[in-house]
C-alpha positions as CSV (number, residue, x, y, z in Angstrom):
1,G,208.3,178.0,167.1
2,D,209.1,175.8,164.2
3,D,209.2,172.6,166.2
4,G,205.7,173.4,167.6
5,N,204.4,174.2,164.2
6,S,205.8,171.0,162.8
7,S,204.1,169.0,165.6
8,V,200.8,170.6,164.9
9,V,201.1,169.9,161.1
10,R,202.0,166.2,161.8
11,M,199.0,165.9,164.2
12,L,196.7,167.4,161.5
13,R,198.0,165.1,158.9
14,S,197.5,162.1,161.1
15,A,194.0,163.1,162.0
16,A,193.2,163.6,158.3
17,L,194.7,160.2,157.4
18,L,192.6,158.5,160.1
19,S,189.4,160.2,159.0
20,V,190.1,159.0,155.4
21,V,190.7,155.4,156.6
22,A,187.6,155.5,158.8
23,G,185.4,156.8,155.9
24,A,186.8,154.1,153.5
25,S,186.1,151.4,156.0
26,A,182.4,152.3,156.0
27,F,182.3,151.1,152.3
28,A,184.4,148.0,152.8
29,P,182.5,144.6,152.6
30,M,181.7,143.0,156.0
31,S,183.3,139.7,156.7
32,V,181.0,136.7,156.6
33,P,181.4,134.4,159.7
34,T,182.3,130.9,158.9
35,G,180.1,127.9,160.0
36,R,176.9,126.3,158.9
37,T,174.8,129.5,158.7
38,P,175.7,130.4,155.1
39,A,175.0,126.9,153.9
40,K,171.5,127.0,155.4
41,T,170.9,130.4,153.9
42,A,171.9,129.1,150.5
43,V,169.6,126.1,150.7
44,S,166.7,128.2,151.9
45,M,167.2,130.7,149.0
46,Q,167.3,127.9,146.4
47,M,164.9,128.5,143.6
48,S,162.3,125.9,142.4
49,P,163.4,123.9,139.3
50,S,159.8,123.9,138.0
51,V,159.0,127.5,138.8
52,P,162.3,129.4,138.6
53,F,160.9,132.7,140.1
54,L,159.6,131.0,143.3
55,K,161.7,129.5,146.1
56,T,161.7,125.7,146.6
57,P,159.2,124.8,149.3
58,E,161.0,123.6,152.5
59,K,159.3,120.2,152.6
60,L,159.8,119.4,148.9
61,D,163.4,118.2,149.3
62,G,163.4,115.9,146.3
63,S,163.1,112.7,148.3
64,M,159.8,111.8,146.8
65,A,159.4,110.5,143.2
66,G,158.4,113.2,140.8
67,D,159.2,116.0,143.2
68,V,160.4,119.0,141.2
69,G,159.6,121.7,143.8
70,F,156.2,122.6,142.3
71,D,153.9,124.1,144.9
72,P,153.0,127.6,143.9
73,M,149.9,127.6,146.2
74,G,152.0,126.5,149.3
75,F,149.9,123.4,150.2
76,S,153.0,121.6,151.5
77,S,153.5,124.3,154.1
78,T,150.0,124.0,155.5
79,A,149.2,120.2,155.2
80,D,151.1,117.0,156.0
81,I,153.3,116.2,153.0
82,N,152.6,112.5,153.4
83,F,148.8,113.2,153.3
84,L,149.3,115.2,150.1
85,R,151.4,112.5,148.4
86,E,148.9,109.8,149.4
87,A,146.1,111.9,147.8
88,E,148.1,112.5,144.7
89,I,149.0,108.8,144.1
90,K,145.4,107.8,144.7
91,H,144.1,110.3,142.2
92,C,146.8,109.3,139.7
93,R,145.8,105.6,139.8
94,V,142.1,106.4,139.5
95,A,142.8,108.8,136.6
96,M,144.8,106.2,134.8
97,L,142.0,103.6,135.1
98,A,139.5,106.2,134.0
99,A,141.6,107.3,131.0
100,A,142.0,103.7,129.8
101,G,138.2,103.0,130.3
102,S,137.2,106.1,128.5
103,M,139.2,105.1,125.5
104,F,138.2,101.5,125.6
105,Q,134.5,102.4,125.3
106,D,135.3,103.7,121.8
107,I,136.9,100.4,120.8
108,A,134.6,97.7,122.1
109,T,131.5,97.3,124.3
110,D,130.1,94.3,126.0
111,P,126.6,93.3,124.7
112,S,125.2,93.2,128.2
113,Y,126.5,96.7,128.9
114,T,125.0,98.0,125.7
115,A,121.6,96.6,126.7
116,L,121.9,98.3,130.0
117,A,123.3,101.7,129.1
118,G,122.7,101.9,125.3
119,G,125.3,104.1,123.6
120,A,125.9,106.3,126.7
121,K,129.5,107.2,127.4
122,M,131.5,109.2,129.9
123,T,129.2,111.5,132.0
124,A,126.0,110.2,130.2
125,I,126.6,106.8,131.8
126,H,126.0,108.3,135.2
127,D,122.7,109.8,134.2
128,K,121.6,106.5,132.6
129,L,122.6,104.2,135.5
130,V,121.4,106.3,138.5
131,P,117.6,105.5,137.9
132,Q,118.5,101.8,137.5
133,G,120.2,101.7,140.9
134,A,123.6,100.6,139.5
135,M,125.4,103.7,140.8
136,G,124.2,102.9,144.3
137,Q,125.9,99.6,144.2
138,L,129.1,101.2,142.9
139,L,128.9,103.7,145.8
140,V,128.7,100.9,148.4
141,W,131.7,99.0,146.9
142,I,133.8,102.2,146.7
143,G,132.9,103.1,150.2
144,F,134.0,99.6,151.3
145,L,137.4,100.2,149.7
146,E,137.7,103.6,151.2
147,V,137.6,102.1,154.7
148,F,140.8,100.2,154.0
149,G,142.3,103.3,152.3
150,T,141.6,105.4,155.4
151,M,143.2,102.8,157.7
152,A,146.3,102.8,155.5
153,L,146.3,106.6,155.6
154,F,146.4,106.7,159.4
155,Q,149.4,104.3,159.2
156,T,151.1,106.7,156.8
157,L,150.5,109.8,159.0
158,N,151.9,107.8,162.0
159,G,155.1,107.1,160.0
160,N,154.5,103.4,159.6
161,R,153.8,103.2,155.9
162,K,155.1,104.8,152.7
163,P,152.4,106.9,150.9
164,G,150.6,104.8,148.3
165,D,152.2,101.5,149.4
166,F,149.6,98.7,149.6
167,K,152.2,96.0,149.2
168,F,150.5,95.1,145.9
169,D,153.2,93.8,143.5
170,P,152.1,90.4,142.1
171,L,154.7,90.5,139.3
172,G,157.6,91.5,141.5
173,F,158.5,94.7,139.8
174,G,159.7,96.2,143.0
175,K,162.3,93.6,143.9
176,N,165.1,95.6,142.3
177,P,165.5,98.9,144.3
178,E,166.7,100.9,141.2
179,A,163.9,99.5,139.1
180,L,161.4,100.4,141.8
181,K,162.6,104.1,141.7
182,R,162.0,104.2,138.0
183,Y,158.5,102.6,138.3
184,E,157.6,105.0,141.1
185,L,158.6,108.0,139.0
186,A,156.8,106.6,135.9
187,E,153.6,106.1,138.0
188,V,153.6,109.7,139.2
189,K,154.3,111.1,135.8
190,N,151.7,109.0,133.9
191,G,149.2,109.6,136.7
192,R,149.6,113.4,136.5
193,L,149.2,113.2,132.7
194,A,146.1,111.0,133.1
195,M,144.5,113.5,135.5
196,L,144.9,116.2,132.9
197,G,143.8,113.8,130.1
198,V,140.6,112.7,131.8
199,G,139.7,116.3,132.4
200,G,140.1,117.0,128.7
201,M,138.1,113.8,127.8
202,V,135.2,114.8,130.0
203,H,135.1,118.3,128.7
204,G,135.3,117.1,125.2
205,Y,132.4,114.8,125.7
206,L,130.3,117.6,127.3
207,L,130.9,119.8,124.2
208,T,130.7,117.2,121.4
209,G,128.9,114.1,122.9
210,K,131.8,111.9,121.6
211,G,134.4,109.8,123.3
212,P,138.1,110.6,123.0
213,L,139.0,108.2,120.2
214,E,135.7,108.8,118.4
215,L,136.4,112.6,118.6
216,I,139.9,112.2,117.2
217,S,138.8,110.0,114.3
218,N,135.8,112.2,113.4
219,F,137.0,115.6,114.4
220,Q,134.9,118.6,113.5
221,G,135.1,122.1,114.7
222,L,132.4,123.4,117.1
């Protein structure tokens, strides 16, 4: 009688307790296995310093000068990163020369150049020199240089050369490794700024017909 009822009550209490524990365990956090997997996940989920709402591209690991994880179009995931860096440094150097030349035209001109091109600047020089054949000569010499640039590019893609490294350092700036890092970063930063600057100079000339320094010193609204 009573003993049997007591046993049934105890069994029901035990079953109820087990059901409560089982239900609570469904809401308990799962244990995370130790090892290297969490570390890899954390790295892959790291956000880009330059674009905080995008993930850092896998190939932009910060090993290259000026790398701040900026690749919103995903070029580094579709093309060789060394090819992209070679192209960037090349355009940086050309843009810095172009920016300096564009500004120098507003400071001084050679008399022989004035006789050849008159007062033409920026894009107007192209239209002035094409009929005279000067641009054809320029194309030949640039093509000659591009042959060596292509050979160097193949060495880069094969892993035998650092992107942009032509071993050209007549003043020995790269002898100190720490100084070399600073110069490499400065080159990329100034080159990127020059690419933006030259684009602005060309558009300014197309709109106003004035060089960059001439436009600043004689600024007038459109």
